Structure formats: structure tokens, C-alpha cells
C-alpha positions as CSV (number, residue, x, y, z in Angstrom):
1,X,-17.5,47.8,39.0
2,X,-14.6,45.7,40.2
3,X,-13.8,42.5,41.7
4,X,-14.1,43.7,45.2
5,X,-16.7,46.5,44.8
6,X,-19.2,44.9,42.6
7,X,-22.9,45.5,43.3
8,X,-23.4,42.1,44.9
9,X,-20.3,42.1,47.1
10,X,-20.9,41.1,50.7
11,X,-20.9,44.0,53.1
12,X,-21.2,44.2,56.9
13,X,-24.5,46.1,56.6
14,X,-26.0,43.8,53.9
15,X,-29.3,42.0,54.2
16,X,-29.4,39.1,56.6
17,X,-31.5,36.7,54.5
18,X,-30.0,33.7,52.8
19,X,-30.9,32.9,49.2
20,X,-31.9,29.4,50.1
21,X,-32.9,28.2,46.6
22,X,-29.6,29.4,45.1
23,X,-27.6,28.0,48.0
24,X,-29.2,24.6,47.4
25,X,-28.5,24.8,43.7
26,X,-24.8,25.6,44.4
27,X,-24.6,22.6,46.8
28,X,-26.2,20.4,44.2
29,X,-23.7,21.5,41.6
30,X,-20.9,20.7,44.0
31,X,-22.2,17.2,44.7
32,X,-23.0,16.4,41.1
33,X,-19.7,17.9,39.8
34,X,-17.7,16.0,42.4
35,X,-19.3,12.7,41.4
36,X,-19.1,13.3,37.7
37,X,-15.5,14.3,37.7
38,X,-14.6,11.3,39.9
39,X,-16.3,9.1,37.4
40,X,-14.8,10.7,34.3
41,X,-11.3,11.3,35.7
42,X,-10.4,10.4,39.3
43,X,-10.8,11.3,42.9
44,X,-7.8,13.8,42.9
45,X,-9.5,15.8,40.1
46,X,-12.7,15.9,42.0
47,X,-10.8,17.2,45.0
48,X,-9.3,19.9,42.9
49,X,-12.9,20.9,41.8
50,X,-13.8,21.3,45.5
51,X,-10.6,23.2,46.2
52,X,-11.6,25.6,43.4
53,X,-15.0,26.0,45.2
54,X,-13.3,26.9,48.4
55,X,-11.2,29.4,46.5
56,X,-14.3,31.0,45.1
57,X,-15.9,31.1,48.6
58,X,-12.8,32.8,50.0
59,X,-12.5,35.3,47.1
60,X,-16.1,36.3,47.5
61,X,-16.4,36.5,51.3
62,X,-13.1,38.3,51.6
63,X,-14.0,40.5,48.6
64,X,-10.4,39.9,47.5
65,X,-10.0,42.0,44.4
66,X,-6.6,42.7,42.7
67,X,-8.2,45.2,40.4
68,X,-9.8,47.5,43.0
69,X,-6.7,47.2,45.2
70,X,-4.6,48.7,42.3
71,X,-7.2,51.3,41.4
72,X,-7.8,52.8,44.9
73,X,-4.0,53.0,45.4
74,X,-3.4,54.6,42.0
75,X,-6.3,57.1,42.4
76,X,-6.3,57.7,46.2
77,X,-3.2,56.1,47.7
78,X,-5.2,53.7,49.8
79,X,-3.0,50.7,50.3
80,X,-4.9,48.1,52.3
81,X,-5.5,45.9,49.3
82,X,-1.8,46.0,48.3
83,X,-0.7,45.2,51.8
84,X,-3.0,42.2,51.8
85,X,-1.4,41.1,48.6
86,X,2.1,41.4,50.1
87,X,0.9,39.3,53.1
88,X,-0.5,36.7,50.7
89,X,2.8,36.5,48.8
90,X,4.9,36.3,52.0
91,X,2.9,33.3,53.2
92,X,3.1,31.8,49.8
93,X,6.9,31.9,49.4
94,X,7.3,30.5,52.9
95,X,5.3,27.5,51.8
96,X,6.4,27.2,48.2
97,X,10.1,27.8,48.2
98,X,11.1,24.9,50.5
99,X,8.8,22.6,48.5
100,X,10.1,23.7,45.2
101,X,13.7,23.5,46.4
102,X,13.1,19.9,47.5
103,X,11.2,19.1,44.3
104,X,8.4,17.1,46.0
105,X,5.8,17.3,48.8
106,X,4.7,14.1,50.5
107,X,6.1,12.1,47.6
108,X,4.3,14.3,45.0
109,X,6.7,15.9,42.5
110,X,6.1,19.6,42.3
111,X,7.2,22.3,39.8
112,X,6.6,26.0,39.8
113,X,5.7,28.5,37.0
114,X,9.0,29.8,35.7
115,X,8.8,31.6,32.3
116,X,10.9,33.8,30.0
117,X,11.2,37.6,30.3
118,X,10.7,39.3,26.9
119,X,8.6,41.5,24.7
120,X,5.7,39.1,24.9
121,X,5.6,39.3,28.7
122,X,6.1,43.0,28.8
123,X,3.3,43.8,26.3
124,X,1.0,41.1,27.5
125,X,1.1,42.1,31.2
126,X,0.7,45.8,30.3
127,X,-2.5,45.3,28.3
128,X,-3.7,42.9,30.9
129,X,-3.4,45.7,33.4
130,X,-5.4,48.1,31.2
131,X,-8.0,45.4,30.7
132,X,-8.4,44.9,34.4
133,X,-9.7,48.4,34.9
134,X,-11.9,48.4,31.8
135,X,-13.2,44.9,32.3
136,X,-13.8,45.5,36.0
137,X,-11.8,42.6,37.3
138,X,-8.8,40.3,36.9
139,X,-8.9,36.6,36.1
140,X,-9.9,35.5,39.6
141,X,-12.2,38.5,40.1
142,X,-14.0,37.9,36.8
143,X,-14.7,34.3,37.8
144,X,-15.9,34.9,41.3
145,X,-18.0,37.9,40.5
146,X,-19.6,36.2,37.5
147,X,-20.2,33.2,39.7
148,X,-21.7,35.4,42.3
149,X,-24.3,36.8,39.9
150,X,-22.8,39.8,38.1
151,X,-24.2,39.9,34.6
152,X,-21.6,42.5,33.5
153,X,-18.8,40.2,34.6
154,X,-20.3,37.4,32.5
155,X,-19.9,39.7,29.5
156,X,-16.3,40.3,30.6
157,X,-15.7,36.6,31.0
158,X,-17.1,35.9,27.5
159,X,-14.8,38.5,26.0
160,X,-11.9,37.1,28.1
161,X,-12.4,33.7,26.5
162,X,-12.4,35.2,23.0
163,X,-9.2,37.2,23.8
164,X,-7.5,34.1,25.2
165,X,-8.2,32.1,22.0
166,X,-6.9,35.0,19.9
167,X,-3.8,35.1,22.0
168,X,-3.3,31.4,21.7
169,X,-3.4,31.8,17.9
170,X,-0.9,34.6,17.8
171,X,1.5,33.4,20.5
172,X,4.1,31.9,18.2
173,X,4.8,35.3,16.7
174,X,5.1,36.9,20.1
175,X,7.3,34.1,21.5
176,X,9.7,34.5,18.6
177,X,10.5,38.1,19.7
178,X,13.6,38.8,21.9
179,X,13.5,37.3,25.3
180,X,15.6,36.1,28.2
181,X,15.7,32.5,29.4
182,X,13.5,31.7,32.5
183,X,15.2,32.8,35.7
184,X,14.4,30.9,39.0
185,X,15.5,32.8,42.0
186,X,15.2,29.6,44.1
187,X,17.5,27.7,41.8
188,X,19.9,30.4,40.9
189,X,20.3,32.1,44.4
190,X,19.5,29.2,46.7
191,X,16.5,28.7,49.1
192,X,17.5,31.1,51.9
193,X,18.8,34.1,49.9
194,X,15.7,33.9,47.6
195,X,13.4,33.7,50.5
196,X,15.0,36.6,52.3
197,X,15.1,38.8,49.2
198,X,11.4,38.2,48.5
199,X,10.3,38.8,52.1
200,X,12.3,42.0,52.1
201,X,10.7,43.2,48.9
202,X,7.2,42.5,50.2
203,X,8.0,44.5,53.4
204,X,9.4,47.4,51.5
205,X,6.3,47.6,49.2
206,X,3.9,47.3,52.2
207,X,5.9,50.0,54.1
208,X,5.8,52.3,51.0
209,X,2.0,52.0,50.8
210,X,1.8,53.0,54.5
211,X,4.0,56.1,54.0
212,X,2.1,57.2,50.8
213,X,-1.3,56.6,52.4
214,X,-0.5,58.6,55.5
215,X,1.0,61.4,53.3
216,X,-2.3,61.6,51.4
217,X,-4.8,61.0,54.2
218,X,-2.9,61.7,57.4
219,X,-3.8,58.2,58.6
220,X,-4.3,54.7,57.4
221,X,-7.8,54.3,55.9
222,X,-9.3,51.1,57.3
223,X,-12.3,49.3,55.9
224,X,-15.3,48.9,58.2
225,X,-14.7,45.9,60.6
226,X,-17.0,42.9,59.8
227,X,-19.5,41.9,62.4
228,X,-18.4,39.3,64.8
229,X,-20.1,35.9,65.3
230,X,-19.9,32.4,64.1
231,X,-22.3,33.0,61.3
232,X,-19.7,35.2,59.6
233,X,-17.7,32.1,58.7
234,X,-20.4,31.0,56.4
235,X,-22.1,34.2,55.4
236,X,-19.2,36.7,55.4
237,X,-17.8,39.2,55.1
238,X,-14.3,38.1,56.0
239,X,-11.3,40.3,56.9
240,X,-9.2,40.8,53.8
241,X,-6.0,39.8,55.6
242,X,-7.6,36.5,56.5
243,X,-8.5,36.0,52.9
244,X,-4.9,36.7,51.9
245,X,-3.6,34.0,54.2
246,X,-6.3,31.6,53.0
247,X,-5.5,32.1,49.3
248,X,-1.8,31.4,50.0
249,X,-2.6,28.2,51.8
250,X,-5.1,27.1,49.1
251,X,-2.6,27.8,46.4
252,X,-0.1,25.6,48.2
253,X,-2.8,22.9,48.4
254,X,-3.2,23.2,44.7
255,X,0.6,22.6,44.3
256,X,0.4,19.5,46.5
257,X,-2.6,18.0,44.8
258,X,-1.8,18.8,41.1
259,X,2.0,19.2,41.2
260,X,1.9,22.8,40.0
261,X,0.5,26.1,41.3
262,X,-2.9,27.7,40.8
263,X,-3.7,29.0,37.4
264,X,-6.8,30.3,35.7
265,X,-6.5,31.5,32.1
266,X,-5.1,28.5,30.3
267,X,-8.6,27.1,30.6
268,X,-10.1,30.1,28.8
269,X,-7.8,29.5,25.8
270,X,-9.0,25.9,25.8
271,X,-12.6,26.8,26.0
272,X,-12.3,29.5,23.3
273,X,-10.3,27.2,21.0
274,X,-12.8,24.4,21.4
275,X,-15.7,26.7,20.5
276,X,-13.7,28.1,17.5
277,X,-13.1,24.5,16.4
278,X,-16.9,23.8,16.5
279,X,-17.4,26.9,14.3
280,X,-15.0,25.5,11.7
281,X,-11.8,27.2,12.6
282,X,-8.7,25.0,12.0
283,X,-7.5,25.2,15.6
284,X,-5.6,22.0,15.3
285,X,-3.2,23.8,13.0
286,X,-2.2,26.4,15.6
287,X,1.2,25.9,17.1
288,X,-0.2,26.5,20.6
289,X,-2.0,23.1,20.3
290,X,0.7,21.2,18.4
291,X,2.2,19.2,21.3
292,X,0.6,15.7,22.0
293,X,-0.6,16.7,25.4
294,X,-2.2,19.9,24.1
295,X,-3.9,18.0,21.3
296,X,-5.3,15.6,23.8
297,X,-6.7,18.5,25.9
298,X,-8.1,20.2,22.8
299,X,-10.0,17.1,21.7
300,X,-10.8,15.7,25.1
301,X,-13.3,16.5,27.9
302,X,-12.7,19.8,29.8
303,X,-13.3,17.7,33.0
304,X,-9.8,16.2,32.4
305,X,-8.2,19.7,32.5
306,X,-7.2,20.7,36.0
307,X,-7.5,24.4,35.4
308,X,-11.0,24.0,33.9
309,X,-12.4,22.0,36.8
310,X,-10.9,24.5,39.3
311,X,-12.4,27.4,37.4
312,X,-15.8,25.7,37.4
313,X,-15.3,25.2,41.1
314,X,-14.5,28.9,41.7
315,X,-17.7,30.0,40.1
316,X,-19.8,27.5,42.0
317,X,-18.1,28.4,45.3
318,X,-18.8,32.1,44.6
319,X,-22.4,31.3,43.8
320,X,-22.7,29.5,47.1
321,X,-21.0,32.4,48.9
322,X,-23.3,35.0,47.3
323,X,-26.4,32.9,48.3
324,X,-25.2,32.5,51.9
325,X,-24.6,36.3,52.0
326,X,-28.1,37.0,50.7
327,X,-26.5,38.9,47.8
328,X,-27.4,36.8,44.7
329,X,-29.5,39.3,42.8
330,X,-28.4,39.5,39.1
331,X,-29.3,42.8,37.3
332,X,-29.5,42.4,33.5
333,X,-29.4,46.0,32.6
334,X,-25.9,47.3,31.7
335,X,-25.2,50.8,30.4
336,X,-23.9,50.8,26.9
337,X,-20.5,52.4,27.6
338,X,-20.0,50.0,30.5
339,X,-20.8,47.0,28.3
340,X,-18.3,48.3,25.7
341,X,-15.7,48.6,28.4
342,X,-16.4,45.1,29.6
343,X,-16.0,43.7,26.1
344,X,-12.8,45.7,25.3
345,X,-11.4,45.0,28.7
346,X,-12.2,41.3,28.5
347,X,-10.5,40.8,25.1
348,X,-7.4,42.7,26.5
349,X,-7.4,40.5,29.6
350,X,-7.5,37.3,27.5
351,X,-5.0,38.3,24.9
352,X,-2.6,39.8,27.5
353,X,-2.8,36.7,29.7
354,X,-1.7,34.4,26.8
355,X,1.2,36.6,25.8
356,X,2.3,37.0,29.5
357,X,2.2,33.3,30.4
358,X,-0.8,33.9,32.7
359,X,-2.8,36.4,34.7
360,X,-2.7,38.0,38.1
361,X,-2.9,34.4,39.5
362,X,-0.7,32.3,37.2
363,X,2.0,34.9,36.4
364,X,1.9,37.3,39.4
365,X,0.7,35.3,42.4
366,X,1.9,31.8,41.4
367,X,4.9,33.2,39.5
368,X,6.4,35.0,42.4
369,X,5.4,32.1,44.7
370,X,7.4,29.9,42.3
371,X,10.5,32.1,42.7
372,X,10.3,33.2,39.0
373,X,11.7,36.6,38.1
374,X,9.1,36.9,35.4
375,X,6.4,37.3,38.2
376,X,8.1,40.5,39.4
377,X,8.3,41.9,35.8
378,X,4.7,41.0,35.3
379,X,3.4,43.0,38.2
380,X,5.5,46.1,37.3
381,X,4.1,46.2,33.8
382,X,0.6,45.2,34.8
383,X,0.6,48.0,37.4
384,X,1.6,50.5,34.7
385,X,-1.3,49.2,32.7
386,X,-3.6,49.7,35.6
387,X,-2.5,53.3,35.8
388,X,-3.6,53.8,32.2
389,X,-6.8,51.8,32.7
390,X,-7.7,53.9,35.7
391,X,-7.3,57.1,33.7
392,X,-9.5,55.6,30.9
393,X,-12.4,54.5,33.2
394,X,-14.3,57.8,33.3
395,X,-14.5,57.7,29.5
396,X,-16.8,54.6,29.9
397,X,-18.8,56.0,32.7
398,X,-16.9,53.9,35.3
399,X,-16.2,55.2,38.7
400,X,-12.7,56.0,40.2
401,X,-13.2,55.8,44.0
402,X,-11.7,58.6,46.0
403,X,-12.1,59.7,49.6
404,X,-12.0,63.3,51.0
405,X,-8.4,64.2,51.7
406,X,-7.5,64.2,55.4
407,X,-5.0,66.6,56.9
408,X,-4.7,65.4,60.5
409,X,-3.7,62.1,62.1
């Protein structure tokens, strides 16, 4: 099970009924959450909650999964998902680079995610990649499939949170290992050279997937086209390329509203640390929480944390999307080997994300969109981890999707 092929994912041939009660519940959560966050924090924070909900809706309706995109390419050389990611990144850098070069958007100061390259990043992104395939999703995939009703992904999410807290506790040791200083391509190369270099890289990767896919199948393997009609806007499914563009635009909206790009997993470290604190662990003594701002977040309301409210929004938005698609039907039974893979994969996801300064969203998507070289290193190592994870999936009774080989165009 993966972020884009989970049992409750929207499909063109799915049932036409809407889960009305669940849809009303999701709408109620959106209204109540908006009002509560506005009261506790401010209107901008409430807007970020709704922005998270839109992200969840897009992720679900477009079935935009990083994990399955890597797996089907590794196992079967199908590259549609990777090409969608390259489109997403291309739109993102076109939006982000000029804003980051200027330093502000509409008077709002903005700053990207630019982090060091070192042992911590290399190891963290690699085990994150392995965890993607065992856990069945990435950070965004785990949130939106869990919100959409996948019980297995709730198990992955719980383990993800545990792993994030463990990573936060161990991070000082990893951060002390050899590393390079952060490298910003926008700052070091200039706006235009950095933009052209990234766009060229995206084009080369997309072209390589086309060549390899045609070599394996004799043609490009296209997913079934979604049904046409205005109802599709609300009930899905959406074309994956449309989802790619929407995610890039919404990430830029996050930058404008919050002053920094979209991230997910920092909230998991916060949640896990707060739970550990309630269980008597001396979390306050961890170096990860030593800064005054971090101490305030640790002891304050999660509603004051931008990443947390957006994560909550993603889950509620996915819940609404699943209800509108008529696909909200949680199944509590999980095979033992699959459950073990979800737990092991979730811990690896959480631990790896802390060591690697983020996940497929914070380090890969937002890192590359920020012009940071660490984002490119992250995806190379995470892809290698996905290769290993894909090979391990059958040991846990998890499928590796392959199509019959084609020999003609």
C-alpha cells in the first residue's frame, strides 16, 4: 500500500456515492478549526490551516504519491510519477527563485530551506527512502492517506512521530559529524544561472524516464484518463500533472503566508516530544529544544505552530476528499507482516527526516525550490533508499507493481 495506490484512493471507476456524514464532519472540522485557531493565534494562522486542507484535497484527488512514483519506476521503469514531480519542481523554482532572490513578496520577508550537506543528511535521507517503501508512504502521503481513512497509515503515522522524537533526541550527535556549510544556488550562482541549471536538470531527468520507459515497454504507459465533467473538481480523480502544478502553487502560497516554504515533519518531532514529556522524559534537556523559540513551541499550544496546523489541515482536507469521492471506508484488519513493516518504516521515516533536515516535502520539494544543493543530495540518497526498500517489500507481503512487458510501439 502506498500514498497513491492505497485501498481508498479515488479511481475513475469508483463508486459514485458521496459519504455525506463524513463530508459534513470534515466541513465542521474546517469551520471549527478555523475559528479556534483565529481565536488562539491569528487570522494568518487560520488561513494556513485552510491552505493545509487544500493541500490535502489536492494530494488525495490527484493521488499524488512520491513513494509509488519511485517504486513503479524502480521496479517497472514507469516514469509518469517522476515526470509529474519534475513539472512540480519546475513550476516551483519559477515561483520561488525570484521571490527568494528579492528577499520578500508583497512586503512579507521570505526565506528558503537551505541546510548543510554531511553525514547526517546522507544517512537520514537514505533510511527515509527505505522507510517510504516499508511504511507505504512519504510524509505527505502518510498524512493524506491517514486522513483519508487508511488504518495502516495511521499506524505508520504513529511510528513516524516516535521516530521523529528519537531523531530529535539524537540530532546533536549526528550534527557534529563532518559536513559542508549550506549552499544556496540562488545566492552563489545568481538568479538566472540557478534557474536555468535547475530547469535543465528537471528536463534531463524527465527525458531519461521517457527513454527508459519506452525501452522497457515500447511506449509510454499512461494512467486511465479521469472522467470529464464539473463534478470531477470536487469528487476527483484529478490528472496527476494538474496536481503537480497545484502543489507548486500552494507551496508558494505557504511561502507568502508564513515566510518560509511548506514543511511537514518538524511537527511530528514536536508532537512526539510533547507526548514524551507527559510520560516523564526530560525533553527540555535535549539540545534540539534548547533555543528560546523551541522551548516556547515545546511548552506552548500546537495551534501556534505553523507546521502543526497545516498538517492538521492536510488530514482534514484529505478526509473531505475521501468523503466526496465516496471512498471513506476504513478497514481495521491489517496483516501482521504489513503492520510490522508499517511500524519499522514509520520509525525510519521519522528518524531519517530529523537527520536529513526534513522529508520529501521539506528537504526535497521545498529544498530544491529554495535553491539549496542539499535538496538534490537528499533525493539522490532517498532514491537509493527506495531501491533497497522496494527490494525488501516482498519480505513483508507488500506488492511491487509490474506490468507485462511490451515489445512494440
